[in-house]
Phi, psi and omega in degrees: 000130184286141180266175181303149185283141177239157178240142174250140187216135179273137186212095174050051173095001185231170175246119174265127187238118179261138173129147188285086188208163173238128179231130187304333191269348185241162179232166185274127175279117177303336191275322183248343193067017181257153177282144190219131179230162176291139182304323175318324184273010183306307176299326184292329182287324180291317172303322176286324181289315180290326180294325179272003183052046181254127180292143175209168179232111176247021182287351182253016175270287180277122179241078192283139177298126178307140186219147170289178166296122176273111177229132185286134182298130182287334176264016186301159170235121355291162186291138181275126176210156179248134170285166186302319184283332174294321176297318176304322188284317177289325178295320178291326182292313180297325181285337180266028177065029181055043181218134181134184186240151174238134187241113183224151183289161177300135176094004188269354177098042184294322184294327175299316185295324184291323180300309172309318188295327179283322176289330180288321179284330174047051170204174182318123183225150181231136180247127185252125183228153183288324185231158176306322184291317177289334174296323178293305183302314178301315183301317179299311180284334169301318182295327179290318188269344173233077187287344182273000186239126178291119179268112177286157179227134176234099183140158180062030177095349182266138179222066190236106182259124179229179186295335161243120189231141178242136186219144166292167175295314180305310181290328176290330174295319172294334185250001188306313179307323186270335188257346195297348181236029183258348187231140178283311192245136171238124179250125177263107172275145184058052196308332186297341174295329190293338186278349181304144184307330178270323180295328181306331184294342175297308178300327185280337177258001174260134178267007180314117185282349174236136190219136180223123179262134170229139184193159170262346192211080187280339180284146179243151178294326178271017179061006177293356172300343183296335182270357176301327175298320175295314188288332178263354179084012177175176177267200175286120182269337178203144184205135168212166188237172185304319180306316188289310182293330178288317177304320176273005178069021169284334173236168179290135161310143180210165176223155180232129180238132178253124177246126176262138176238152173279127177286157174298146184311325185287329178295323181292321184293312189290319181300310186295323183295323182285321177293318170307318178290321181294319180296321182297314179295325175295315182296313180304323185270353176075026183249138174242140186270067178228017177218154176308138179085355189290314185294321170305322177291329175289330179289315177302320184289327184304330188298339185229355184234119182302327184287324175294321178298314180294324176300308189290323172297318182289329176290314183292326178289323177289326181288318184297323171303311178292327187278328186245036186291141174304332177301330184293327175298317179291326171288330167298314179301324180284328181291316183296317178294334176279348184234037181305126183085356184267129173304123190220139169239125187253118175252142184225164175274324189239152182290328181301312181301322173300316181294322178301315187291318184301317179288325183288314184260005187049049190252131176296149185230162174223123166231177180299348180272347182286133177293169190296318182291318178298312179305306180297326179297318180290318177297307187298325182294323180292323176293318181271359173099001179294323184239137171260348186225139169218152183238144191212166168254236186277343191295338178263002178302328181204147171079018177228136177276102187272130168301158182304144171223160184248333180231133171242146178234120176259108178277330176196147182198185178260186179261012177290126168300323177298311179298322177293317175299312175298323182290317177298318179303337182284350172249018198255345179311142178307137182266157175301325181257101186299344182270353182282136183269137162283158184223132169249113184253128175260139177242126178225151179283119189296144176079016176236179179286354176300327183291330177283333173297314183299318181294321185297315183293327191275319178298322177291322183291335187243012184298342178254009180234157176264094177213149178272130181230000000 
């Protein structure tokens, strides 16, 4: 027997439900006495109503931006084509009701998957990205493959909403409640950002029935990635790693080398002194750094505890000495002399080391302080061959289209698998000579905790691949 008819309506990031009915995803709004649910649960509500054979009217939920038929231009430059793993990823996403995430290494063509997904859905689509640089890159590529469609931008001073729109996470966060029913498909590039406490409200306020997450590194250090399946409407539908794609020649073959250098005697003394202070403080506090969350606990204690603050200060000073040892400069000199004429990117943890290397070796640099024109000039110079080497800190880890390189040198970094995968990805684009291997060299200070940091980031990075490290 059919039950009474209910009406669904989009209202500022939520779905309002009228009718004498109980729906698991909604709760009673005391202000109106109507049922209200997060827009995120729109499809779940529809499925519940259909399953329960309840009549409903949902014509007031989606107010899609009118769009032409999205067909990838057959004469586009570069020519559009899907590699076999990209096609498998799209097929898996389609079978999952066009909801879920795809995890591919940096340089494996995640943007191409997003473009094909827009064509498949063939309706108003929005792409969410973390940086202005990525917004510009997506807009440029989308304009090439959909030349008859104006691509809108939301962010960096632009507020142009079109049937295909590219927005930064920050701008989408501010406009989610007013735009949440305007698009059929929402694509989250660098999906791991979505799990952040603020950004997740974008997914919660959008009613878009189709959702695609793209990332090279879905895991987060804070474990908030566990919430992504709910926010994206499904889990990981397809995943493959750099080792598999390199074996099939979709990415460059590569090798990873770790070189240990002995710190200068005065650096060793200062490093050990700070480590001793750190360990003494931990003993006083009764904390053992042998479980997940132990260091986070120490940080929380430092707000009110002088001993905890002293421990963190001593540890940070010790690690700074290890990460920036002057011995690394001499090893870098040796590596560069062994690889003259090879396109090389040098990565560091701290800007101070970037400037030191730039001054000593007369190498162009990019940091977060580099303005847009300066950054583009360095990247174009690297691409055109004016520069064979550039040095950077974290700014090239994500969200910047870096020209092909053959050698990466990590002089310092964190234990983050995301950082490591992004840096590795900068050298993995296929080479003209498919037999040539890309190479990533890590330079670490012997006898310090930097060795365990190196091991940690690589274990986490390759835990889903069968690879010797």
